[in-house]
N, C-alpha and C positions, 0 to 999 in steps of 0.2 A: 501494501500499500506506499502510497504516494504520501507526502506530512499535508500538505492543505489543499482541501479544496476551493477554491472562491467560485460565489454564486451572483450574477448578476442579472436580477429584476427590469424588465426594459418593459415600458409600453409610451408609443410612440413622441420619444428624445434620442432620434437620428444623432445627432449635432454633439448631445451633451455624454449618451454614452457612449460614442467613439472617445472622447476624451476620459472616460471612466476607465474604461478597456487600457487606453496606455499609459493611465499610472498602473496599470497593472502588471501590462508588461512591459515597465522600467523597474521594478522590482530590482533587488540585489540579489534580493532570493531564490534561486531556483526549483526546489523543490512545491511543485504546485500546480492545477492544474486549473483550467480559468473554466468554467461555464456561464452562458449568457442566454437566459431564458425569456424571450420575444412573447410578451399574451398580447399575440394580437394585433400590435401595429398594424394601423394602415398609414402611414407614411413612409421616410424614407426610412427607415430603421433597417428593414431591412437588407438594403441594396449597401448601407452603410459597415455591417454587418459581415456581411461576402469579402470584405479588404482581409479582412481578418481571421479566413476559411482556416488556413496551417497553420492559427496556435488557437482558437479559442474555437470553442464545441458549443453548438451554437441550438438549441432548443426550441420548439414553435407549438403556440399549444392557443387556443383562441382566447378568447378575454377572460378571466377571471378573478382578476387583482393581484394584486400585490404577493399579497400570503402564502396563494394556492402559487403563484411564479417561484419563487423560496422554497418553498414545500418541495415541489417537481424538480429544481435544481436537485436540494440536497437528498432527493430517491435516487437522481443518477449519480449521483459522488462516491469517490472510491480514497477521497483525505482522511483519514485521523482524525482531525479537523473543519472545520465546516466556518468561513465568513461567507456574509455577505454585505456586500456593496453596493447600495442605493447606484441606479445609473446616474445619479445628480451629483453625485459627491464624490472627491478622490483619494487616491493615498498617495504616500510619502515614499520616494521611493527607500526607505528605510522601514517601511511599513513588516510587510512577510518575518524581516531581520530579527526584528524587535520579537515577536510573537515567539520565534523560533529558540531564543534566546532565553526566552522567560517558563517557553515548557521546559527545556533540559534545563534550564537551575531550580525547577520546580516539582520537577519526577511528576509532567501531565495532569497540570489544576483542568479542574470541567471547565473552568469557565476564565477568560483572558480580557480583557473590558477598556479598554486604550482612549485617553482624551484626545479632545477632536476641537478644531476650530472652526469658524465658520465666516462664509464669505460671501461675496455676491458676483465681479465678472472677475476678478485676477484671484490665485491666490496666494494667501499672504507670504512673506518672509523677514527679514531682518529682526528676527528673535533665539533665544537661545533656545527656544525650548523646539525648534527647528531645525538644530542644529544636529545630523545622522549619529556623531561623535558624543555628543553630551550624554554623562555619567544617568544612568538610568533611575530613575526612581517610580518605587512603585509600593504595594501594600496589600500584604497576606494574610487573608484572613479564610480561617478551617470552614466558612458555611458564608456561601453569597447574601444571603438577608442577615450575617451580621455584620456586618459594613455598616455604621451610621451616616456612610456619604451617596446619601441617595438627592439629585438621581448621576448613575456610575457611569453607564453607557448608553452606548448612541447603537443601530444596530451595523451601520458600518461599522463599525470600533470593538468590536466582537467577536474574540473566536471561540468559539464551543466545541467541545469534545466529542466525539459524535456515537458515544453511548447516551449522553443525558440528551442526544436530540434526538434519537431513539425513545429515550424514557421520556421523555414529553409530549412524542408527535406531531411535534414543526407546530409552527403556527395555525391559531386558527379562522380559513378563509371567511367567519362569520361577521368579522370586526373589520372593517372599512382603515381605522386605522387604533392606535393606544396597541395594537397588537404587539411588541416588543413588551408592556408592562402585563400584559395577559400572558406572556411566555413566560416572564420570572416568578409570578407568585405560582403557577403551578408546578414551575422547576422541581426539581426537590434537589434535599440537602447538598452531597455531591462529594466530590473531595478536592477540595481549596478552589479557591477565587484572587486573582491575581488582578489588580486596580492600578493601572500601566499611570503612571502619571507625568512620564519623560522619560522619549522625546512625541510630538506628538504624534498623532498617530494618521489622521485622520480630518480629512476638511469637508464643514458639510456645508452644500450652494442653499443660501435663501432665494428663492424665487415665488411669483406667483403663483408659478404651476406647481409649486414642491405641495405632496400630498397629507402635508400638514397643515396648508393652509387654508383649507375647509372647514374654520371652525368649529359650524353646527356637528360637524361628522365625529369631530374629536372631542363635544361633550355628551352627543349619544354615546359616543364609545364607553367613554369614563361610567357613563351615569349607568350601560350596560355592566362594566366591569365591580362596582358597587354592589348589583344586585348579587353580580356571582359570591362575593364576597358573603352577603348576607346569606345566602340559601347555601353556604359551604363547598361550594365546585371547588374553593383551593384549598382546600383543607380542613378537619374540625378543631374546634374550640383546642388548644394543647399551648407548646409553650413557641412556635413560631406564628400564632395569631396576631399577638401582636407587632411582631416584624411585616407582615404580611400588610397590616393595616395602617404601620405607619409609613411604609412603602404608597397607598394609597391615601389617606393624609396628604401627603409631602404632595400628590397630583393634585388634589382640588384646590391648596392653596393657591399650587400655578395660575388655575383654572378660573378660580373666583378672582384673586389678580388682574390673570388676562379682561374678563367676563365686566369686570366696574371699570377700565380703561374704554373698552369700548361701549360702555354706557348702556350692559345689560345687563342689568341690574335683577330680573327675575330668574334668567342662568345662575345666577353669585350665588342668590339666597339661598335658590334651590337646594343646592351642593352645600352650602354653609349650613344648613338644618341637617342634611345628609348626615355628616358627620362631626356633628358638632357636637357629643361622646367623645369620639375619640382624638380629637380637639384637646380634648380636656385632659383627657387621662396622659397626653404627650403633652401638657404643662405649655402648650402655644398658645402663652398670655398676650404678647405681641397682635399672634392675627387674629384670636376670640377679642378683644377690646376694638380694634382698629375696625372690622370689616365695620359695624353698627356705623362707626364712626362716617365712616369712608361710604359706605351706601344712604349714610341721611346725608352726605354733602353731596354726593349726583340727584338723590331727589331735588334737593336745593336747589340746584343747576337746571332740574330738569334737562339732562341727557337722555332719558330716555321719558317716552309719554303715558301719563299714567295707564290708558287703557292698557297698556302693556302687562299693569303692575299681576300677581301672581299666576303667569302664562308660561312659566316656562317651563320644561322638560321634567318630564315626571323624576 
């Protein structure tokens, strides 16, 4: 078996996926296979992928969503570790080599998560974190959720040991977004989690066409995750309950703040009410006290019409 299987799902992103592929082919570590899953593209993506026919394995399927595309690639992969690079993100030339060194030094941990940086048009540079020769900085945890540093990963910066992936059954195609958080909550304890803090391992591209740009879908998926926790999908009450709810509460705080900034008070209040007890148990005093004040200020500024009050998602 080879060390790494790199999987890129793509739908109608011909130019961007070409850049993503080139960032993988530029890796200094050569022990990998690259699989691109074309999720029913109707633009010039298939033609652009033909340029890499001798170096990239291309799979095609009817449009089924990014999670289904990732799962298809993982089913066809042969590597010890699976890595998923989004079609609009990029890697640095030392990304795979850094993963390989950490795997060897820490006896094949179940998960390795690398830090990233955001960009729009041009790749960032001029920072010590982007120096391939910089001293590696990492944190070693016996369990993924024993880390108190959430949110610690993005799909484009995650290496997953094959047996862990098989245990979880992959990403849930029913979720249009936040499928990575759902996957984390379903992931068994495993044997080791490494958080690689430096060097920076991936670049996350911000643009209007990003899957994470649809705020309404994100809110719906978050409510779905909260409901799954309530029903015991992620596990019964026990030692891991607080860790799971800490992860979900952190997501809720993020989306509450984002909803307030957008003037969508009903969405923010719905999320606040659903996790009020969790936030209290975590002693998130600033959030618990600051949210009502920020909401009242939003009402006074009339950033949302009174008629929309109370019409948030369930």
